C-alpha positions, 0 to 999 in steps of 0.5 A: 500500500502506498503512503497516500492510501495508508494515510487515507485509511488511517485518517478516515478510520481515526476520524470515524472512531476517535469520539467513540474510542475516547468516550470508552476510555474516559467515561468509566464507572466513576464518570458514567453520569456524564457524556464525552461532550460533558467531559470536553466542557469540563476540560474547557472550564479548566481546573484553575480560576473560574471562567465566564460562560461566554469565554467557555462558549467561545472556546467550545464554539457554541452559543451561551444558550447551548452551553447553559443547558449543559452547565445546568446538568453539570451543576445538578450532577455536582461537577460545576459551580456557577456564581455571579461575578462580584465585579459585574453581576451580569456575568456568570462565572463557572468553575469545577467542583472537586468532583469536576476537577477529578473528572478533568484530571481523568480526561487529562491522563487519557490525553497524556497517554495518547500523546505518549503512545503517539510519540513512542519510538520516534525521535525529535526530528520525526516529532517535528515532522509529525507536528508540522503535518498535523498543523497542515491538517488542522489548517486544511480543516479550518480553511475548509470550514471557512470556505463553507 
């Protein structure tokens, strides 16, 4: 099989399977009450300081209204705190609870293992080439979305 066909097969299969694979890996018995989408919201909120709803919505490329629905669920399940900003009461801030931080860490560990597996057995020069190729792929997708 030539390089083009091999890459095509790998990328198509990977794109078709990646969300399912990630969900199976990170939605364990401990976190079975949330979805893969919820886990990505938790990741966007981050484990540090509180963020505004609009900041997180922008990171996820969704509307604040769409994010609100998911946040309501995550608050009820104990993963997220919601509060008004002291400086501007119109601003809603969200942060992770202890349970949310534990889920964030779990997701972070999955990504760490994924990167380690990707870089296993390749040297620094090959890593640079891989990064360049993936940046090209990202630019292709970003440009493709803008064209539509």
